[in-house]
py3Dmol code that shows the C-alpha trace and the ligand (Angstrom):
import py3Dmol

protein = """\
ATOM      1  CA  UNK A   1     -14.670  -2.879  -5.744  1.00  0.00           C
ATOM      2  CA  UNK A   2     -14.993  -5.452  -8.536  1.00  0.00           C
ATOM      3  CA  UNK A   3     -14.118  -2.719 -11.014  1.00  0.00           C
ATOM      4  CA  UNK A   4     -11.110  -1.717  -8.920  1.00  0.00           C
ATOM      5  CA  UNK A   5      -9.856  -5.331  -8.807  1.00  0.00           C
ATOM      6  CA  UNK A   6     -10.203  -5.787 -12.581  1.00  0.00           C
ATOM      7  CA  UNK A   7      -8.443  -2.434 -13.198  1.00  0.00           C
ATOM      8  CA  UNK A   8      -5.564  -3.304 -10.904  1.00  0.00           C
ATOM      9  CA  UNK A   9      -5.211  -6.748 -12.491  1.00  0.00           C
ATOM     10  CA  UNK A  10      -5.099  -5.107 -15.930  1.00  0.00           C
ATOM     11  CA  UNK A  11      -2.507  -2.558 -14.747  1.00  0.00           C
ATOM     12  CA  UNK A  12      -0.326  -5.298 -13.306  1.00  0.00           C
ATOM     13  CA  UNK A  13      -0.459  -7.132 -16.605  1.00  0.00           C
ATOM     14  CA  UNK A  14       0.832  -4.155 -18.546  1.00  0.00           C
ATOM     15  CA  UNK A  15       3.063  -2.538 -15.969  1.00  0.00           C
ATOM     16  CA  UNK A  16       6.456  -3.214 -14.477  1.00  0.00           C
ATOM     17  CA  UNK A  17       5.232  -3.033 -10.915  1.00  0.00           C
ATOM     18  CA  UNK A  18       6.430  -5.964  -8.879  1.00  0.00           C
ATOM     19  CA  UNK A  19       5.839  -7.399  -5.457  1.00  0.00           C
ATOM     20  CA  UNK A  20       8.498  -5.509  -3.495  1.00  0.00           C
ATOM     21  CA  UNK A  21       7.423  -7.171  -0.190  1.00  0.00           C
ATOM     22  CA  UNK A  22       8.302 -10.691  -1.286  1.00  0.00           C
ATOM     23  CA  UNK A  23      10.633 -12.390   1.314  1.00  0.00           C
ATOM     24  CA  UNK A  24      11.352  -9.084   3.129  1.00  0.00           C
ATOM     25  CA  UNK A  25      11.676  -8.930   6.943  1.00  0.00           C
ATOM     26  CA  UNK A  26       8.406  -9.044   8.855  1.00  0.00           C
ATOM     27  CA  UNK A  27       7.054  -8.807  12.406  1.00  0.00           C
ATOM     28  CA  UNK A  28       3.753  -9.403  14.209  1.00  0.00           C
ATOM     29  CA  UNK A  29       2.853  -8.275  17.715  1.00  0.00           C
ATOM     30  CA  UNK A  30       1.161 -11.391  19.130  1.00  0.00           C
ATOM     31  CA  UNK A  31       2.033 -14.619  17.414  1.00  0.00           C
ATOM     32  CA  UNK A  32      -0.237 -17.591  17.978  1.00  0.00           C
ATOM     33  CA  UNK A  33       1.414 -20.265  20.073  1.00  0.00           C
ATOM     34  CA  UNK A  34       0.404 -23.910  19.572  1.00  0.00           C
ATOM     35  CA  UNK A  35       2.341 -26.401  21.626  1.00  0.00           C
ATOM     36  CA  UNK A  36       2.402 -29.031  18.956  1.00  0.00           C
ATOM     37  CA  UNK A  37       3.925 -26.797  16.304  1.00  0.00           C
ATOM     38  CA  UNK A  38       5.549 -24.074  18.342  1.00  0.00           C
ATOM     39  CA  UNK A  39       5.361 -20.854  16.387  1.00  0.00           C
ATOM     40  CA  UNK A  40       6.855 -21.733  13.000  1.00  0.00           C
ATOM     41  CA  UNK A  41       3.555 -22.524  11.100  1.00  0.00           C
ATOM     42  CA  UNK A  42       2.194 -19.076  12.020  1.00  0.00           C
ATOM     43  CA  UNK A  43       5.278 -16.953  11.559  1.00  0.00           C
ATOM     44  CA  UNK A  44       4.953 -13.365  10.399  1.00  0.00           C
ATOM     45  CA  UNK A  45       7.046 -14.168   7.348  1.00  0.00           C
ATOM     46  CA  UNK A  46       4.253 -16.391   5.970  1.00  0.00           C
ATOM     47  CA  UNK A  47       2.585 -13.290   4.629  1.00  0.00           C
ATOM     48  CA  UNK A  48       5.461 -12.593   2.241  1.00  0.00           C
ATOM     49  CA  UNK A  49       6.522 -16.125   1.269  1.00  0.00           C
ATOM     50  CA  UNK A  50       4.695 -15.941  -2.068  1.00  0.00           C
ATOM     51  CA  UNK A  51       2.418 -18.894  -1.104  1.00  0.00           C
ATOM     52  CA  UNK A  52      -1.354 -18.475  -1.055  1.00  0.00           C
ATOM     53  CA  UNK A  53      -2.789 -21.828  -2.223  1.00  0.00           C
ATOM     54  CA  UNK A  54      -3.698 -22.965   1.328  1.00  0.00           C
ATOM     55  CA  UNK A  55      -5.560 -20.299   3.229  1.00  0.00           C
ATOM     56  CA  UNK A  56      -5.963 -22.341   6.447  1.00  0.00           C
ATOM     57  CA  UNK A  57      -4.220 -21.759   9.790  1.00  0.00           C
ATOM     58  CA  UNK A  58      -2.205 -24.941   9.718  1.00  0.00           C
ATOM     59  CA  UNK A  59      -1.284 -24.839   6.066  1.00  0.00           C
ATOM     60  CA  UNK A  60       1.945 -23.011   6.882  1.00  0.00           C
ATOM     61  CA  UNK A  61       1.205 -20.132   4.458  1.00  0.00           C
ATOM     62  CA  UNK A  62      -0.585 -17.704   6.712  1.00  0.00           C
ATOM     63  CA  UNK A  63       0.258 -15.500   9.657  1.00  0.00           C
ATOM     64  CA  UNK A  64      -1.850 -16.332  12.682  1.00  0.00           C
ATOM     65  CA  UNK A  65      -2.067 -14.098  15.736  1.00  0.00           C
ATOM     66  CA  UNK A  66      -2.993 -15.028  19.227  1.00  0.00           C
ATOM     67  CA  UNK A  67      -6.427 -14.840  20.856  1.00  0.00           C
ATOM     68  CA  UNK A  68      -7.557 -12.393  23.504  1.00  0.00           C
ATOM     69  CA  UNK A  69      -5.791  -9.195  22.362  1.00  0.00           C
ATOM     70  CA  UNK A  70      -7.326  -5.802  21.762  1.00  0.00           C
ATOM     71  CA  UNK A  71      -4.824  -4.874  19.046  1.00  0.00           C
ATOM     72  CA  UNK A  72      -3.077  -6.769  16.256  1.00  0.00           C
ATOM     73  CA  UNK A  73      -0.133  -5.450  14.304  1.00  0.00           C
ATOM     74  CA  UNK A  74       1.873  -6.899  11.453  1.00  0.00           C
ATOM     75  CA  UNK A  75       4.433  -5.139   9.296  1.00  0.00           C
ATOM     76  CA  UNK A  76       6.845  -5.774   6.465  1.00  0.00           C
ATOM     77  CA  UNK A  77      10.078  -3.844   6.091  1.00  0.00           C
ATOM     78  CA  UNK A  78      10.764  -3.047   2.450  1.00  0.00           C
ATOM     79  CA  UNK A  79      14.390  -2.345   3.604  1.00  0.00           C
ATOM     80  CA  UNK A  80      14.497   1.088   1.985  1.00  0.00           C
ATOM     81  CA  UNK A  81      11.982   3.819   1.107  1.00  0.00           C
ATOM     82  CA  UNK A  82      10.107   2.554  -1.958  1.00  0.00           C
ATOM     83  CA  UNK A  83       7.428   3.924  -4.235  1.00  0.00           C
ATOM     84  CA  UNK A  84       4.240   1.894  -3.810  1.00  0.00           C
ATOM     85  CA  UNK A  85       1.317   1.587  -6.242  1.00  0.00           C
ATOM     86  CA  UNK A  86      -1.102  -0.777  -4.535  1.00  0.00           C
ATOM     87  CA  UNK A  87      -1.384  -3.512  -1.925  1.00  0.00           C
ATOM     88  CA  UNK A  88      -3.212  -6.815  -2.260  1.00  0.00           C
ATOM     89  CA  UNK A  89      -4.201  -8.745   0.863  1.00  0.00           C
ATOM     90  CA  UNK A  90      -5.189 -12.447   0.921  1.00  0.00           C
ATOM     91  CA  UNK A  91      -7.022 -13.128   4.233  1.00  0.00           C
ATOM     92  CA  UNK A  92      -7.470 -16.438   6.036  1.00  0.00           C
ATOM     93  CA  UNK A  93     -10.548 -18.320   4.848  1.00  0.00           C
ATOM     94  CA  UNK A  94      -9.671 -21.787   6.208  1.00  0.00           C
ATOM     95  CA  UNK A  95     -10.379 -22.935   2.679  1.00  0.00           C
ATOM     96  CA  UNK A  96     -14.134 -22.735   3.281  1.00  0.00           C
ATOM     97  CA  UNK A  97     -16.690 -20.631   1.355  1.00  0.00           C
ATOM     98  CA  UNK A  98     -16.201 -16.937   1.910  1.00  0.00           C
ATOM     99  CA  UNK A  99     -19.646 -15.733   2.738  1.00  0.00           C
ATOM    100  CA  UNK A 100     -21.458 -14.186   5.632  1.00  0.00           C
ATOM    101  CA  UNK A 101     -21.207 -17.398   7.594  1.00  0.00           C
ATOM    102  CA  UNK A 102     -17.426 -17.460   7.456  1.00  0.00           C
ATOM    103  CA  UNK A 103     -16.317 -16.362  10.908  1.00  0.00           C
ATOM    104  CA  UNK A 104     -12.959 -15.067   9.765  1.00  0.00           C
ATOM    105  CA  UNK A 105     -14.660 -12.231   7.885  1.00  0.00           C
ATOM    106  CA  UNK A 106     -15.562 -10.812  11.307  1.00  0.00           C
ATOM    107  CA  UNK A 107     -11.844 -10.656  12.157  1.00  0.00           C
ATOM    108  CA  UNK A 108     -10.904  -8.941   8.869  1.00  0.00           C
ATOM    109  CA  UNK A 109     -13.415  -6.104   9.343  1.00  0.00           C
ATOM    110  CA  UNK A 110     -12.254  -2.710  10.482  1.00  0.00           C
ATOM    111  CA  UNK A 111      -8.574  -3.081   9.545  1.00  0.00           C
ATOM    112  CA  UNK A 112      -6.092  -0.291   8.774  1.00  0.00           C
ATOM    113  CA  UNK A 113      -3.096  -0.208   6.378  1.00  0.00           C
ATOM    114  CA  UNK A 114      -0.403   2.421   6.913  1.00  0.00           C
ATOM    115  CA  UNK A 115       2.816   3.146   5.082  1.00  0.00           C
ATOM    116  CA  UNK A 116       5.579   4.599   7.296  1.00  0.00           C
ATOM    117  CA  UNK A 117       9.319   5.190   7.398  1.00  0.00           C
ATOM    118  CA  UNK A 118       9.398   3.723  10.905  1.00  0.00           C
ATOM    119  CA  UNK A 119       7.705   0.765  12.559  1.00  0.00           C
ATOM    120  CA  UNK A 120       5.359   3.256  14.181  1.00  0.00           C
ATOM    121  CA  UNK A 121       2.146   3.713  12.201  1.00  0.00           C
ATOM    122  CA  UNK A 122       1.617   7.196  13.721  1.00  0.00           C
ATOM    123  CA  UNK A 123       4.716   8.370  11.801  1.00  0.00           C
ATOM    124  CA  UNK A 124       3.244   7.191   8.518  1.00  0.00           C
ATOM    125  CA  UNK A 125       0.338   7.733   6.091  1.00  0.00           C
ATOM    126  CA  UNK A 126      -2.996   5.943   6.332  1.00  0.00           C
ATOM    127  CA  UNK A 127      -3.671   4.198   3.034  1.00  0.00           C
ATOM    128  CA  UNK A 128      -6.874   2.465   4.015  1.00  0.00           C
ATOM    129  CA  UNK A 129      -9.308   2.015   6.947  1.00  0.00           C
ATOM    130  CA  UNK A 130     -12.303  -0.257   6.537  1.00  0.00           C
ATOM    131  CA  UNK A 131     -15.384   1.459   7.738  1.00  0.00           C
ATOM    132  CA  UNK A 132     -17.942   0.332   5.178  1.00  0.00           C
ATOM    133  CA  UNK A 133     -17.597  -3.440   4.671  1.00  0.00           C
ATOM    134  CA  UNK A 134     -19.823  -6.006   6.378  1.00  0.00           C
ATOM    135  CA  UNK A 135     -19.086  -9.688   6.900  1.00  0.00           C
ATOM    136  CA  UNK A 136     -21.207 -10.357   3.771  1.00  0.00           C
ATOM    137  CA  UNK A 137     -19.374  -7.861   1.553  1.00  0.00           C
ATOM    138  CA  UNK A 138     -15.673  -7.795   2.559  1.00  0.00           C
ATOM    139  CA  UNK A 139     -13.606  -9.682  -0.046  1.00  0.00           C
ATOM    140  CA  UNK A 140     -11.181 -12.358   1.043  1.00  0.00           C
ATOM    141  CA  UNK A 141      -8.765 -10.960  -1.537  1.00  0.00           C
ATOM    142  CA  UNK A 142      -8.712  -7.178  -1.350  1.00  0.00           C
ATOM    143  CA  UNK A 143      -6.854  -4.617  -3.532  1.00  0.00           C
ATOM    144  CA  UNK A 144      -6.011  -1.316  -2.013  1.00  0.00           C
ATOM    145  CA  UNK A 145      -4.698   1.588  -4.078  1.00  0.00           C
ATOM    146  CA  UNK A 146      -1.852   3.175  -2.112  1.00  0.00           C
ATOM    147  CA  UNK A 147       0.243   5.603  -4.167  1.00  0.00           C
ATOM    148  CA  UNK A 148       2.759   6.686  -1.581  1.00  0.00           C
ATOM    149  CA  UNK A 149       6.405   5.964  -0.708  1.00  0.00           C
ATOM    150  CA  UNK A 150       7.700   4.472   2.525  1.00  0.00           C
ATOM    151  CA  UNK A 151       9.692   1.661   4.062  1.00  0.00           C
ATOM    152  CA  UNK A 152       7.215  -0.129   6.270  1.00  0.00           C
ATOM    153  CA  UNK A 153       3.767  -1.382   5.291  1.00  0.00           C
ATOM    154  CA  UNK A 154       1.820  -1.794   8.544  1.00  0.00           C
ATOM    155  CA  UNK A 155      -1.406  -3.831   8.905  1.00  0.00           C
ATOM    156  CA  UNK A 156      -3.335  -2.967  12.080  1.00  0.00           C
ATOM    157  CA  UNK A 157      -6.638  -3.856  13.652  1.00  0.00           C
ATOM    158  CA  UNK A 158      -8.164  -3.178  16.998  1.00  0.00           C
ATOM    159  CA  UNK A 159     -11.093  -4.128  19.178  1.00  0.00           C
ATOM    160  CA  UNK A 160     -11.001  -1.641  22.048  1.00  0.00           C
ATOM    161  CA  UNK A 161     -12.823  -2.652  25.211  1.00  0.00           C
ATOM    162  CA  UNK A 162     -16.165  -0.977  25.803  1.00  0.00           C
ATOM    163  CA  UNK A 163     -16.259   0.261  22.184  1.00  0.00           C
ATOM    164  CA  UNK A 164     -19.308   0.638  20.022  1.00  0.00           C
ATOM    165  CA  UNK A 165     -18.051  -1.595  17.261  1.00  0.00           C
ATOM    166  CA  UNK A 166     -20.646  -3.374  15.141  1.00  0.00           C
ATOM    167  CA  UNK A 167     -21.890  -6.694  16.386  1.00  0.00           C
ATOM    168  CA  UNK A 168     -20.516  -8.174  13.107  1.00  0.00           C
ATOM    169  CA  UNK A 169     -16.998  -7.552  14.379  1.00  0.00           C
ATOM    170  CA  UNK A 170     -15.019 -10.277  16.201  1.00  0.00           C
ATOM    171  CA  UNK A 171     -14.504  -9.622  19.947  1.00  0.00           C
ATOM    172  CA  UNK A 172     -10.686  -9.853  19.657  1.00  0.00           C
ATOM    173  CA  UNK A 173      -8.280  -8.255  17.178  1.00  0.00           C
ATOM    174  CA  UNK A 174      -6.467 -10.515  14.735  1.00  0.00           C
ATOM    175  CA  UNK A 175      -4.000 -10.340  11.800  1.00  0.00           C
ATOM    176  CA  UNK A 176      -4.541 -13.533   9.817  1.00  0.00           C
ATOM    177  CA  UNK A 177      -2.755 -12.623   6.655  1.00  0.00           C
ATOM    178  CA  UNK A 178      -2.060 -15.383   4.190  1.00  0.00           C
ATOM    179  CA  UNK A 179      -0.275 -13.048   1.785  1.00  0.00           C
ATOM    180  CA  UNK A 180       0.429  -9.340   1.498  1.00  0.00           C
ATOM    181  CA  UNK A 181       1.674  -8.210  -1.878  1.00  0.00           C
ATOM    182  CA  UNK A 182       3.063  -4.678  -2.100  1.00  0.00           C
ATOM    183  CA  UNK A 183       3.239  -3.682  -5.778  1.00  0.00           C
ATOM    184  CA  UNK A 184       5.512  -0.847  -6.740  1.00  0.00           C
ATOM    185  CA  UNK A 185       8.973   0.088  -8.123  1.00  0.00           C
ATOM    186  CA  UNK A 186      11.936  -1.814  -6.749  1.00  0.00           C
ATOM    187  CA  UNK A 187      14.298   1.174  -7.210  1.00  0.00           C
ATOM    188  CA  UNK A 188      13.971   4.688  -5.918  1.00  0.00           C
ATOM    189  CA  UNK A 189      14.027   7.783  -8.078  1.00  0.00           C
ATOM    190  CA  UNK A 190      11.963   6.353 -10.966  1.00  0.00           C
ATOM    191  CA  UNK A 191       8.315   6.277 -11.935  1.00  0.00           C
ATOM    192  CA  UNK A 192       5.944   5.230 -14.724  1.00  0.00           C
ATOM    193  CA  UNK A 193       4.294   1.943 -15.664  1.00  0.00           C
ATOM    194  CA  UNK A 194       7.700   0.297 -16.104  1.00  0.00           C
ATOM    195  CA  UNK A 195       9.518   2.144 -13.388  1.00  0.00           C
ATOM    196  CA  UNK A 196      11.953   3.452 -16.030  1.00  0.00           C
ATOM    197  CA  UNK A 197      11.419   7.233 -16.047  1.00  0.00           C
ATOM    198  CA  UNK A 198      13.758   9.172 -13.750  1.00  0.00           C
ATOM    199  CA  UNK A 199      12.172  11.606 -11.229  1.00  0.00           C
ATOM    200  CA  UNK A 200      13.085  15.226 -11.695  1.00  0.00           C
ATOM    201  CA  UNK A 201      16.718  15.983 -10.960  1.00  0.00           C
ATOM    202  CA  UNK A 202      16.317  17.389  -7.438  1.00  0.00           C
ATOM    203  CA  UNK A 203      13.457  15.175  -6.261  1.00  0.00           C
ATOM    204  CA  UNK A 204      14.132  12.567  -3.654  1.00  0.00           C
ATOM    205  CA  UNK A 205      10.917  10.725  -4.523  1.00  0.00           C
ATOM    206  CA  UNK A 206       8.137  11.269  -7.011  1.00  0.00           C
ATOM    207  CA  UNK A 207       4.601  10.042  -7.608  1.00  0.00           C
ATOM    208  CA  UNK A 208       4.754   6.582  -9.147  1.00  0.00           C
ATOM    209  CA  UNK A 209       2.235   7.477 -11.894  1.00  0.00           C
ATOM    210  CA  UNK A 210       2.620  11.220 -12.554  1.00  0.00           C
ATOM    211  CA  UNK A 211       6.250  11.849 -11.562  1.00  0.00           C
ATOM    212  CA  UNK A 212       5.251  14.775  -9.333  1.00  0.00           C
ATOM    213  CA  UNK A 213       7.920  15.475  -6.773  1.00  0.00           C
ATOM    214  CA  UNK A 214       7.175  14.101  -3.259  1.00  0.00           C
ATOM    215  CA  UNK A 215      10.179  15.505  -1.403  1.00  0.00           C
ATOM    216  CA  UNK A 216      13.295  17.436  -2.393  1.00  0.00           C
ATOM    217  CA  UNK A 217      16.947  16.669  -1.993  1.00  0.00           C
ATOM    218  CA  UNK A 218      18.721  18.787   0.625  1.00  0.00           C
ATOM    219  CA  UNK A 219      19.271  22.318  -0.637  1.00  0.00           C
ATOM    220  CA  UNK A 220      16.151  22.570  -2.799  1.00  0.00           C
ATOM    221  CA  UNK A 221      12.483  23.608  -2.514  1.00  0.00           C
ATOM    222  CA  UNK A 222       9.521  24.360  -4.746  1.00  0.00           C
ATOM    223  CA  UNK A 223       6.796  22.291  -6.353  1.00  0.00           C
ATOM    224  CA  UNK A 224       9.318  20.616  -8.663  1.00  0.00           C
ATOM    225  CA  UNK A 225      12.305  21.154  -6.347  1.00  0.00           C
ATOM    226  CA  UNK A 226      13.676  23.578  -8.867  1.00  0.00           C
ATOM    227  CA  UNK A 227      14.546  26.380  -6.420  1.00  0.00           C
ATOM    228  CA  UNK A 228      17.796  26.476  -4.455  1.00  0.00           C
ATOM    229  CA  UNK A 229      17.461  27.349  -0.743  1.00  0.00           C
ATOM    230  CA  UNK A 230      17.750  31.172  -0.301  1.00  0.00           C
ATOM    231  CA  UNK A 231      16.867  33.894   2.142  1.00  0.00           C
ATOM    232  CA  UNK A 232      19.505  32.731   4.601  1.00  0.00           C
ATOM    233  CA  UNK A 233      18.402  29.068   4.810  1.00  0.00           C
ATOM    234  CA  UNK A 234      20.037  25.829   3.676  1.00  0.00           C
ATOM    235  CA  UNK A 235      19.849  21.992   3.884  1.00  0.00           C
ATOM    236  CA  UNK A 236      16.968  19.501   4.012  1.00  0.00           C
ATOM    237  CA  UNK A 237      13.663  21.304   3.414  1.00  0.00           C
ATOM    238  CA  UNK A 238      15.741  24.572   3.592  1.00  0.00           C
ATOM    239  CA  UNK A 239      15.060  24.362   7.308  1.00  0.00           C
ATOM    240  CA  UNK A 240      18.544  25.297   8.611  1.00  0.00           C
ATOM    241  CA  UNK A 241      19.474  28.892   9.252  1.00  0.00           C
ATOM    242  CA  UNK A 242      22.688  30.214   7.825  1.00  0.00           C
ATOM    243  CA  UNK A 243      25.017  32.234   9.998  1.00  0.00           C
ATOM    244  CA  UNK A 244      26.278  29.761  12.607  1.00  0.00           C
ATOM    245  CA  UNK A 245      29.060  28.546  10.321  1.00  0.00           C
ATOM    246  CA  UNK A 246      30.227  31.881   8.911  1.00  0.00           C
ATOM    247  CA  UNK A 247      29.590  34.132  11.865  1.00  0.00           C
ATOM    248  CA  UNK A 248      27.292  36.268   9.757  1.00  0.00           C
ATOM    249  CA  UNK A 249      23.860  36.375   8.108  1.00  0.00           C
ATOM    250  CA  UNK A 250      24.930  36.195   4.481  1.00  0.00           C
ATOM    251  CA  UNK A 251      23.588  33.365   2.327  1.00  0.00           C
ATOM    252  CA  UNK A 252      25.588  30.160   2.820  1.00  0.00           C
ATOM    253  CA  UNK A 253      25.827  27.271   0.385  1.00  0.00           C
ATOM    254  CA  UNK A 254      22.303  26.054  -0.383  1.00  0.00           C
ATOM    255  CA  UNK A 255      23.128  22.479   0.563  1.00  0.00           C
ATOM    256  CA  UNK A 256      25.720  22.236   3.289  1.00  0.00           C
ATOM    257  CA  UNK A 257      27.162  24.452   5.984  1.00  0.00           C
ATOM    258  CA  UNK A 258      30.733  24.449   4.687  1.00  0.00           C
ATOM    259  CA  UNK A 259      32.223  26.317   7.624  1.00  0.00           C
ATOM    260  CA  UNK A 260      30.792  23.705   9.987  1.00  0.00           C
ATOM    261  CA  UNK A 261      32.186  20.928   7.738  1.00  0.00           C
ATOM    262  CA  UNK A 262      35.690  22.437   7.814  1.00  0.00           C
ATOM    263  CA  UNK A 263      35.624  22.689  11.570  1.00  0.00           C
ATOM    264  CA  UNK A 264      34.518  19.065  11.836  1.00  0.00           C
ATOM    265  CA  UNK A 265      37.387  17.824   9.633  1.00  0.00           C
ATOM    266  CA  UNK A 266      39.860  19.912  11.582  1.00  0.00           C
ATOM    267  CA  UNK A 267      38.597  18.462  14.842  1.00  0.00           C
ATOM    268  CA  UNK A 268      38.994  14.887  13.556  1.00  0.00           C
ATOM    269  CA  UNK A 269      42.587  15.616  12.333  1.00  0.00           C
ATOM    270  CA  UNK A 270      43.598  16.958  15.772  1.00  0.00           C
ATOM    271  CA  UNK A 271      42.170  13.832  17.410  1.00  0.00           C
ATOM    272  CA  UNK A 272      44.285  11.638  15.157  1.00  0.00           C
ATOM    273  CA  UNK A 273      47.452  13.604  15.947  1.00  0.00           C
ATOM    274  CA  UNK A 274      46.732  13.357  19.653  1.00  0.00           C
ATOM    275  CA  UNK A 275      46.181   9.628  19.360  1.00  0.00           C
ATOM    276  CA  UNK A 276      49.462   9.008  17.455  1.00  0.00           C
ATOM    277  CA  UNK A 277      51.330  11.157  19.901  1.00  0.00           C
ATOM    278  CA  UNK A 278      50.090   9.019  22.804  1.00  0.00           C
ATOM    279  CA  UNK A 279      50.975   5.782  20.971  1.00  0.00           C
ATOM    280  CA  UNK A 280      54.535   6.991  20.340  1.00  0.00           C
ATOM    281  CA  UNK A 281      54.940   7.987  24.005  1.00  0.00           C
ATOM    282  CA  UNK A 282      53.754   4.565  25.085  1.00  0.00           C
ATOM    283  CA  UNK A 283      56.239   2.813  22.780  1.00  0.00           C
ATOM    284  CA  UNK A 284      59.069   4.920  24.177  1.00  0.00           C
ATOM    285  CA  UNK A 285      58.235   3.819  27.725  1.00  0.00           C
ATOM    286  CA  UNK A 286      58.052   0.136  26.737  1.00  0.00           C
ATOM    287  CA  UNK A 287      61.471   0.143  25.011  1.00  0.00           C
ATOM    288  CA  UNK A 288      63.308   1.720  28.011  1.00  0.00           C
ATOM    289  CA  UNK A 289      63.124   4.935  26.140  1.00  0.00           C
ATOM    290  CA  UNK A 290      66.343   6.678  25.138  1.00  0.00           C
ATOM    291  CA  UNK A 291      64.684   9.888  24.069  1.00  0.00           C
ATOM    292  CA  UNK A 292      66.071  13.153  25.477  1.00  0.00           C
ATOM    293  CA  UNK A 293      63.065  13.911  27.641  1.00  0.00           C
ATOM    294  CA  UNK A 294      62.452  10.265  28.580  1.00  0.00           C
ATOM    295  CA  UNK A 295      58.945  10.375  27.116  1.00  0.00           C
ATOM    296  CA  UNK A 296      59.644   9.488  23.512  1.00  0.00           C
ATOM    297  CA  UNK A 297      59.205  12.998  22.204  1.00  0.00           C
ATOM    298  CA  UNK A 298      61.185  12.616  19.036  1.00  0.00           C
ATOM    299  CA  UNK A 299      57.923  12.930  17.230  1.00  0.00           C
ATOM    300  CA  UNK A 300      57.435  16.157  15.412  1.00  0.00           C
ATOM    301  CA  UNK A 301      54.188  17.703  16.602  1.00  0.00           C
ATOM    302  CA  UNK A 302      51.794  19.429  14.294  1.00  0.00           C
ATOM    303  CA  UNK A 303      51.649  23.214  14.645  1.00  0.00           C
TER     304      UNK A 303
END
"""
ligand_1 = """\
1
CA
Ca 1.710 -16.849 2.278
"""
view = py3Dmol.view(width=600, height=400)
view.addModel(protein, "pdb")
view.setStyle({"model": 0}, {"cartoon": {"style": "trace"}})
view.addModel(ligand_1, "xyz")
view.setStyle({"model": 1}, {"stick": {}})
view.zoomTo()
view.show()
């Protein structure tokens, strides 16, 4: 782990990766309530405020969750799907030596980190699950390689009742995060150490280091998204069957169902005509209406 930390520190020094979680929207499931302070000193946003000099509960720089819960969830919304390189977590130490006697290590153990496009971790990808650390070995500042793309970074921990968790683990689940730094590219469609190399033309996203496609734009498939949809299929992931919009089985446009699009536009136009017609009729009635049929039908209708 020491080698990993040194390597990541070196890569940050030479790369253009930046903390894309800084000051982004956050949430936690069970915020700690302390009557003297209310909830503000323990707010979920404390994990992305850029402050990590005071790692105590009342320093106002850490997220603190309530006692007595079996699960603890915190997430940050990157506000769009972003390419991530790694995640650094600063855990609560209470500014005391971080060793096997520090009780907060028992709360850190066993945590999960997911990256998802929704607030539901099940929809996402598991970047890390601690199954090997002990209270003597888990670092208070932990670097996690996580080369994926997604919108939400979700920290999760659990202490199910009647489980066989190690005696080193705390009885309750907590998320006492003093800072969570998500390092990656702040713009989509680019990769490389300075986030300056465009992904391949038809890739939605690509691997932040290698540029390998990680999802195609609608209408394309293949390892490098170089193949247009064919065989009677079109759209995102070439998952839509041609035929419904043309009344036949011949290959449609690889990207959109044009027949369907035309029908949709025609439908909207007819709705507008109907609306204007009703408006003119109403005006005719309000003005005492001198139109021949008494309903204001001087308006030329569309054929
Ligand atoms: Ca902080």
